[in-house]
N, C-alpha and C positions, 0 to 999 in steps of 0.2 A: 075829518080824519083829515090827518097832514098828506100834503103831496107828499111825495117821492122824493120830486125834484129837489121841493125845500127842504124836505128833513136831509137827502146830500148835501145841499148847499150851506150846508147849516154843520159838518161835521168835517175838522179841522182835519183828523186823521181818516183815510180812509184805506180798508182792505179790498182790493181789487185783481181780479185776476184779468193777463193777459194773454193772448190766446194771436199763435203766429204759425202759417206755415207758408214756406218761400217757394221759389220758382222753382226747386231743385223737387217738387213732393216730395221729401222724406217722410212726413207723418208733421201731427200738429204738437208744438213745445205751447207746456201751459204754466204760467208764472204766477204763483200769489204772490202778491205785494203789499206791503202796509208801504201807502203813502203821504206824507206828512207835510201840508201845504200843498197851496197854487202856483202855477209861475214860473218865474227866474229861481227862486229861492227853493221850489220844494225839494225835498227829501224821498228816494225809496227804499226801503230794505226788503231785500228778498226774504222771504218764509217760506217756500216750496217752488220745487221745477221738478217737470219728467218732459219726457219729448216721447209721446207711441207712435209708434211708426206704422206709416197705412200697410194694408194688405198690399200683396198682387195686384188681387182683383181692385183693388180701389184706387191703386197709382193707376193701373192699365184705364180704369173708369175716370179717370182724373184728365189723365191726357187724351183719353177721347173726347172729353167736353170742350176743347180746344179747339177741337171742326165739327163739334157738335151743331144739330140745327134746335129751336128752339125750344120744345119740348125737353131735348134731353138736358140744355141747361137749364131749364127750372125748376125740373127734375132736380138735377143734378144740386143748383142750390138750396134744395130743402134738405136734401140728404148729408151734403157736407154741415148745412146748419146743427142736424142730430152728431155727426161728428164730433164740431166743435161743440156744442154744449156738454157733452157724454166728458171729451178732455178737460173741461172747467170742474164737474162734478169730481170727477177723479184728482186731480190736486189739491180739490179742498179740503176730499177725504184722506190723501195722505197727510194734510200738515192737523190732521183732527180734529180740525173744525166742520164746524152744521152751515148750510147754506142761510141761514139766518144770520152768520155773524159775517158773511159778505156783502158789501156795500156796493160795488159797480163788478161789469166783466169789459173790456174793451176786444174785441177782435177784427184782428187784420182780416180776414178769412182768405179765401186760396183763389189769386191772381189768373183767370184761365186768358184775357189777352189783354194787353197794354199798348197804344197806340199815342203815342204824345203830338205835340205838335212837330217835335221835332223830327217822327218817322219820314223818311225818304217814301217817295211816292202818292205824297196826300193822302187823301181821306180823310174823314173827320174825327178828331183831337177825343180821346174817349179810352177807359181805361173798364176795364171787370173786375172785380171779384168776388166770390163764392163761396156762399156760408151764411146763409140768412138768419141776420141779428135778430129776426122776431121769432124766430125758430129757439134761439139760445137761451132769451131771455123768459119765454114760456116754458123752456124746460128745466130754466132754472128759479126762477121765480126772482132774479138778481138782472134790473135795469142794465142796459147794454148798448154801449154804441160799436158800430159797425160803420162798413162802408167810407174808410177814413178819406181816400184817393181822388174821388172824384171830385171834392169842394176845390182843388185845388188847383185841377181840369178845366175847371168851369169858368175860371176867373184866369188862364190862359197860362196854365202852367203845367209841368211833366208830370206833376202829378209823384212824381220820386225824385231822389232818394224823400221820405216821410220822418224820419229818425232824427236828425242832425239836433232840429229844437230840442231833444230829448236830449244827444249826447251834450249840447252844451248844456241843456239844466245839470245834468247827474254827475259831469266829467271832468267839467271843467275844472282848472286848478290856477290856481293866483300866479301870475306870472308865465308860464308855461304855457307852450306851443306844442296841438299832441295830434298824428294823426291816428282817429277808430277808425281800421280799415276791413269793412265787412268781407268776408266773402261766402257769401252764400249761392244760388245760382248765378245769380247776375254779382258782381265783386263793385260796393260802392263804396267810400272813402268821406269822413267828415276830420274836416281839422278843425278845431274847435282852438281859443282863446280865451284873454279877459270878456269880451265884445262880442254882440249877439254878432251886429252888423261887417264884424270882420272873417265871420265862417264862412268856408269856404267848403265844398258839397258834389260830388257830383258820380253818377256813376262811370269807373273805369274800362266795363268792360263783363267778356266772358269772367267767371268765378267757378261755381264744380260744374255748370251744367253740359257745358260739353266734353267736359272730364269723363262724369256721371254715363252719359250716353256710348262711350266708347270701351269704359272699364268691362264689360263682359267678353266681350270680343278681345281686347286684351289679352285677359286672363284666362280665355276660352268657356265659359256662361262658369268660373269657378266662384264670380262676386259681381254687384250691381254696380260696386262704387271701387274708386281708386283705395284704398281701407288703409291708413294711416301711411298712401304712397308708397306703398312697398312693389307694386305691381311698375306703375310707372318709373323706381328707380331701377327696375331690371333692363330696360328697355333705353337706346340711344337715339339724342334729340336730332332730328334731322332738319338741319342748319337752311338748307332750302326752300324749306317749306315754314319752318317757322319765320323767316324774313318775310315771305309771301303771307303768313298769316298776318304778322304784322303793319303791313303795307294796305290797311284796312279806314276808311274814311270817316269811322264812327272814332277813334283812336284819336285820331289828328282834329276832329269838330271841339272847339272851346265848349265850355259851359253854360247856359245850362242847357242838361242833357242826358237823358234816359236811354234804360236799352229794357229788354230781355228776351221770352224764348222766341220769339219774331224772329231777331238777328242771329242768337246763337244757341238754338233748341239742337234739338234730337235728329232733328230734315235736315239739317248744316249741315251738321256731322255725317249724317251719312251718304250724305252727296263729297263731302271730302275726303273721306273715308274710301269708298268709290272711288274716283279720282285716282286716288295713290292706292292702290290696292295691290302693288309691284312691291308697295313696303309691308316690313313688317305691324301687325297690330300693335302690340308691346312699344314699339318706337311710335309710332303716329301715337298713342295715350302720352309716351313722354315731350311731345314735340310739343300735345297740346299743353300738358302741366306744366310748359315752361313757358309757351305761351300767354297764360294766364297768370304769371310770375312778371312776364318783359313786360307785359300790357299795362300793370300797375304799375309798376315802376316807372316807366315811358311818361305814363301820365303826370307822376308828380314833376317832373323834370319839365313836362309841356305846361302843366296847366296850375302849379301851384309855386307864390315867388322863390320860396329853399326846399327842397328836402326836409322835410321835419328830422328832429333831434331824435323822437319817440315813435315808432309807430305798432298799434298794438290792436292784435289781427281777433276778429272774432267769425261765429258760424264755421258750418261744418268745413272748409278748408282751412281752420286751426287744427286741424285734425293729419292732415297730409303734408308729413315731414319733407317731400322731397321738393312741394311747391314752397312752404315756408323755407325753408332752405337755397331756395334759387332767388328769393324774394329779399332775403337778407342779404344775400352780397349781391345780389345788382344795385342793393339801398345803404352800402357799407358806406361809410361808419356809424347810419345812423342804426340804433337798436330796435330789432323788431324781435317779438315776443308775441305771446297769443296775450290778451287781454283780460286780464283780473283786478276788479274794482272792486276793493271791498268783500261781500260778499256774492258778487254778479258774479256767473260766471261765463266764458263767453260763449256758451249754449243757450246761457239763458238771457242775454242781452238784448235780441230785439223781441222777444213777449215783453219784455219790464219796458220795453220802450212804449208797446201799443199799451200797457195797463197807465203810462201817467198821460200818453193821447188820448186816452177817454177822460182822463182827471182835467185835462185841457179844452173839450166838447163837454164837460160838464158844467167849467165856470165861463163859458162862451169863450175862451180865452186863443186868440188864434196861434196856430201851431207851426203851420207851413212860413218857410225861410227864402222871398219871394227872389233875394238874390238866388238863392241855392235852384230852386225849382224854375223861376223866371215866369213865376205870376205876375198880374198888375196888381193885384194887391192880397194884404193878408187874409188868413181867413179861416175860417172854426171848423177844423176837418171832424166826421163822422155825423153820423147819424144814431137821432139814441131810438131807443125800443125800450117800453113800457113791457113787464112782465102782465099778464093778466090778473085783475084785481078781484 
């Protein structure tokens, strides 16, 4: 019997499912992608995409994992594996295909803790994503690659951001310099040009995470998020509070750098809002939206050779009109718009990236960009899990 990895290595064009859940804990993004080739010349075509929201109970349980004990983390790892497997099954069915027609799955999992080498306060450099890939492989019968971040951290890197390599492979264009700005729970940018060695990428700071934490209070419980920026548009930015937020050690720190919920999560927002309870919640929300936009713009001026001519926004923040309008004003005259590349949407971009990272792992191709993460050496990212035979 042919070894499943040998068969996959001999397949030039692969159908791959990429799975992603970000720090906002909105749900599972599932992209079914046809990937042709490997390495710098690989190409991807999106076949199907869907986002399956987490229920309120699921979100509460995931947030509880971030302060959970060993049993909770162990159970959560397997439960999230089931959830990711179900998302893979659903996107394959949506495309009208069978699991036997799928070659590979790449799953980022759900980050519950991220403590890179640059974290203040010391501690062991480490990162933890849950959503057991062995469960995904067992439920789908498809070879699954997961746990992508740990190899870079083991090599001395930040373990983030991880999509810059796939951004360069898929979205570079000859003679053009493009900023690919993702605004998920955390904001991160990749600036791609002709050469991989010239690529710049880093976490800018907060994305939707702080905004989401305050949206329920600002909307009097009507919304879980600042949908389309409608609620923040009604508030007034508090300039004194904004200036204090922007006086932030992480924003001043030079790359390589990454961050997460530990710095910009709900606990930090609750503490900040309580300290300014004399201000209207809707004004505090408007201030956090302004903070996110201004932090991104400030990072470009501090850490890039120049502001790129073209800035393409992906992630949930691409839907927040108030945020994007402020960012466009801050980066003028640069062209700022929602990411759209052939048939890959702003919402699908991250899941597509993990489909390609799975192919890189299969071919033992290093996919961390060392000047981005600070790793001491290139590393093959991801652990390969074979389904039961």
